[in-house]
N, C-alpha and C positions, 0 to 999 in steps of 0.2 A: 375153574377160573384162574387165569394167570395174574398173580398179584404183582409181579415185577418189583420185588422188594429192592430197595436201594441200600446195599450193605455198607455203603460209606458211612452210615449212621454209627457203626461200631468203632469208628475212629474216636468218637467222644469218650467211651469207656476206656479205651487205650490211653488217651491223653491224661485222664485223671489217674490211671494206674501209674504212669510214669511221674506225674506230679506228686502222688503220694510217696513213691519211692524216693524222689528227690528230697522231699521234706523229711522223710525218715533218715536219710543219709546226712542231711544237714544237721538234724538233731543229734545224731550219733557223733558228728564232728564238732558239736557245741556251736553250731552256726545257725540255729533256728531263726535268727533275726533276718536271714536272707530272704525269707518269705513271710510277708505280713498280710494281715487279713484284708484291710481296706484296699491296698494296692492290688491284691489278688482278685478281689471282686471287680475292681475297675478294669483290670486286664481281661478277665474272663468275659465280662460284659461286652467288650469290644469284639472279642473272638466269636461270641454267640451271634452278634449282628452280622459279622462277615460271613459265617457259615450259612446263616439264614438267607441273606440276600444273594449269596453266590449260587444257591440252589436255583434261583430264578434266572440266572444268566449263564451258568456253566455250560449248558447245552449250546448256547450261541457261541461261546468261546470255541468249543470243539468244532462246531459247524463252520466257524470262520477259518480254522486251520485247513479243513478239507476244501473250502472254497478257494483259498489262496493256493493250495497245492494243485488243485485241478485246473485252475485258470491262469496262474502266474508263475508256477515253479520254473526256475531257470533250467533245471534238468531233474531227472528222477534218479535218486540215489538208491541202489539196490539194498535189499535186506541181507546183510552178511555180518559175521561176528565183529569184524573190524569197524563196521559202520556204527555199531552201538558205542564203541569207544569214541569214535569221531563225534557222534551226536552228543555224548556226555560232555566232552570238551567244548563243543560248540554251544551247548546249553549254558554251561558255566561262563563262557565268554560273553554271551548275550546278557546273562544275569549281571555280570560285572558292570557292563556299560549302562544297563537299565538302572542298576542300583546307584552307580556313580552319578548319573544324570539326575536321579531322584534326590540327590543331596546338593546338586549344583544349580538346579533350575527351580525357581520359586513355584511355578505351576505344578511340577511333579513333587516338590518337597511338601506341598500342602496335602498331598495324598499319603506321603510316606512318614510325615512327622509323627503321626499317631503311634507308630511302632517304636519311636524313640522317647516318648514322653515319660515312661516309667523310670523312677529313680531306684528301681531294683533291677536285678538281672537274674531271672530264673525261667523255668519252663512256661510260666503263665505269660511272660512277655512275648513268647513266640506266637501267642494268640492275637496280639495287637496288630492285626491287619485289617484294613478297611476294604470294602468292595470297590471303592474308587481306585485304590492302589492295585487291586487285582485286575481291574479293567486296563489300567496303564501297563501293567506287567504283561498281560496277555497280548496286547498290541505288539510289544517287543518280541514275544514268543512267535509271532507270525513270521518273523525272519527265518525261522527254522524250516517250515514247509515251503517258504519262498525259495530257500536254498536247495530244496529238493528232498528233504527228509520226509518220509511218509508220516501223515498225521497220527496214525496208530502208534508208531514208534515214538513220536514226540510226546504224546499223552503218557505213555508208559514211563519214559525217562523223567518226565516232570514229577511223577509220583515219587520216584527215587530221590530226585532233587529236593522236593519239599520235605520229605521225611528226614533226610540228612540234616537240613537246616534247623529242624526242631531241636535236635540233640546238641546244637552248639550254643543254646541259650541256657547256660547253667554255670554256677560257680562251684559246684561240688566236685567237678572233674578238674583236676589240675593240669599242668602242662604234660604233654604226651611224648616227650623225647624226640626221636627222629621224625615222627609224624608231623611235628610242628613245621618241618621244612617242606612238606608236601600238601597237607590239608589245612583248611580253615578249621581250627580247633576252638573249643570254648574260650580258651585264653585269647586267641586272635579276635574272635567275634566280640568278646567282652571289651576289647580295646575299641572296636567299632562303635559300641554303644556308650562309650565313655565321653564325658565332656571336658576332660583334662586338655589343656591347649595342645600338647604334643600328640594327642590321640585323635584330634578332630580330622574328619575326612580321610580316614584310613581304613584299610582292610575291607574292601567292598566285595571280595569274592565270596562265594557261597560254599563251594566244596574244595576247590584247589587254591593254594596260596600263590602260585606262580604268576597269576594275572596281576596281582598287586605289586609283586616284585618287578614284573616286566614294565608296568606303567607308572612306577614310582609312588605307589600309595601304600606300601607295606610299613607296618610298625609293630614290632614285638612288644609284648607286655613288659614294662619295666617298673614304673611306679604304680601304686594301687589305683585302679580305675574309680572315677566318680561318675556314676551312671545318671543318665537323663539328659535334658536339654541344657544348653548354656544359659538360657533364660527360662527356668522351670515354670510350669503352669501352677497357678494357685488354686485350681479347681479340679475336682474329679467328676464334674458334670459330664454325662454321657454325650450330650449334644455339643458342649463347648470343646471337649477333647477332639471331636470329629471335625468341627468346622471353624475353630478359632483362627487358623492360619489363613483361610480364605477370607474371613472377615478382616484380618489384618491387611491382606492384599487389596481388598476392596477399599479400605480406608486409605492405604498408601496411594492407590491410584486416584482416589477422590482428591487427596491433597496435592497431587502432582500437577493438576490443572491442564494436562494435555494428553492427547491420545498417544503420541510418540513416547512421552515419558512413562505413561502407563504400561505400554508394551515393553519398555526396557525394565520396568519393575517386574512384570509378570514372568518374563523370560530371563530375568537377572538372577543374581546369586543371593541366597538367604542371608549371608553375612552383611550384605549391603542394605538390608531392611532396617528401618528406624526402630531401634529397640524400645522406644518409648510408646509405640503404638499399642502393644499388647496390654500394658498396665492401664492405659487410658480406656481401652475397650472393656477390660475386666471391671473397672470401676463403674463404667456406664451400663454394661449389659448384664453383669452378674449380680443378683440380689445379695445384700449383706447377709451374713450367716452368724449364728451364735458359735462360740467355741465348741469344738466337737469332743464328745466323750462317748466312746462306744460301750454301751451297756449290754449285758447278756440278753435283755429284752429286745434291744435294737438288732443285735446280731441274729437272734432267732427269726425275727420278722424278715430281715434282709436275706437270710439263708433260704427262707421259704420262697422269696421272689426269684432268686437265682436258680433254685432247684426246679421251680415251675417252668422257668424259661428253658432250662436244659432238657427237662423231660419233654416239653413241647417240641423243642428242636429235634430231639432224638426221633420221636414218632413222626414228626413232619418230614424228616429226611427219609426214614425207613419206608413210609407209605406215600412218598411224594407223588408218584405216578398215578395214585388212586384218587387224589384230591381234585375237586373241581376248581374252577377259577375263583368262585365265591369262597370256597374253603381256604384256598391259598391267601386270598386277600385278607380275610378276617384273622387267620392264624398269624400271618406275618405282622399285621397291625397290633394284635394283642401282645405278641412277644416283644415288639419294638417299644410299645408303651411300657411294658414291664421293665425293660432295660433303662428307659428314660427315668422311670420311677426309682430304680436302683441308684442312678447317679444323683437324683434329687435327694434321696435318703442319705447318701454319703455327704452331701452338701448341707444337710439339715434344713432344706428349703420348705417354706410354709405352703407353697402351692402344690405340694405333693398330694394333699388331700383331694384337690380338684382333679388331679391326674388320675387318682384312684377312681373317682366318679366316672371319668371319661372311659377308663378301662372297663368298668362294669357296664357302661352304656354300650360299648362295642360288643362285649360278650352277650348282653341281653339281645342286641340286634341280631347277632349271629344265630342264637338259639331260635329267635323268631323266624329268621329266614329258613333255617333247617326245618322248623315245624310248620312253615307257611302260615303263621298265625299272627295277624295284625293285632288281635286282642292281647296276646302275650307281649308284644312290643309296647302297646299303649299302657298296660299295667306296669311294666318295667320302667317306662319313662316316668310315670307319675311317682313311683316309689323312689326312683333316683332323684327326682326333683325335691322330694321331701327330705331325703337323706342329705342332699347338698345344702339345704337351708337349716339343718338341725345343728345349732351351735354346740350344744352339749355333746353331741356325738363327735363332732369335729375335735373338740377339746379332748375327749376320751381317746380319740385316734392318736393325737399327738403325744398324749401321755404314754400310749402303748409303744410308739416307735421312737420317741426321742427321750432324752434325759429330762425329767420333769423340771429340775432346777434351771436347766438351760432354756426350757420351753417358755418359762415365765420372764426371761430376760428380754 
């Protein structure tokens, strides 16, 4: 039997290997505070969701490259050594403009803003990519096969491109001397992630620095960067981190009162958005929470959630081609619910208990489908209804996952 294993799954262990090395170096340099627990969990949760959902659409990305190449390519560029250099430069140029427009147009910024929400700058931040951003990015990549580069070459060079960008998200590597004049280094990319006024909208390149110098967006690191958004989020909610900016756009358009003004908002610049919209929406849509205190009991429970999502993602990736549609639906749903739960736990939200019930219901339904047993589904449903209405069990659950003193507040 041909199992057709997807060895891309082993990117995940490699990611955590480098994350561990970064933390070790940071501790050796007495900079352990560069990587904190809660922010790392939030960053990794976003990354898990992106890897998970991209499995469902990556094939269509590659298929789109071939379709564009076969039907619309301006010419066909031959496979020669110099073409690889030209393709790398072209890829970085396309990236520059994709990235720049992602900061200058609200519609695209809504997809990219998640990458900039972290107030830290380390390897976990490289995981803060959304599937929506990946879709927008791949539409731009279609310019490469349109120009005549063979899709197989494009796919290969994108792997190099993506791998390089991972290593620019760190503070444990200082300035790199003469390479600072050629490459986008961690110092340059740290400037890009900073919210200092002089650093805003700078250093859009991914590998080479000369695009920023050519188009007037280069800024060397001078003062210490302050990472994150100019108007930081007040929530680590998984859902709010992903969709808050589109909620803001919707509210801004609703307030505008006209289609023309709404279009100007959607395709306008983020700096022209009303800064008061986000606090108003957070007050309206985000439940109030008790002061957060991370206990060892809480961390242990949250670690189990993240570990379960990571293990599930690893095997889902490795055996992706063997799963049926039903398998994929239930596994994706279970992992996404787990990630939503992790965000709710970080927010100390009271509705997380019902989210746990929903997750158990999805799991029980999946087991019933696999066993083709309606009786199993019925029994599971009755048990879950009992659990959902068992007040003492709910109280015990909150004692387990939250600080008991805060739980009573």
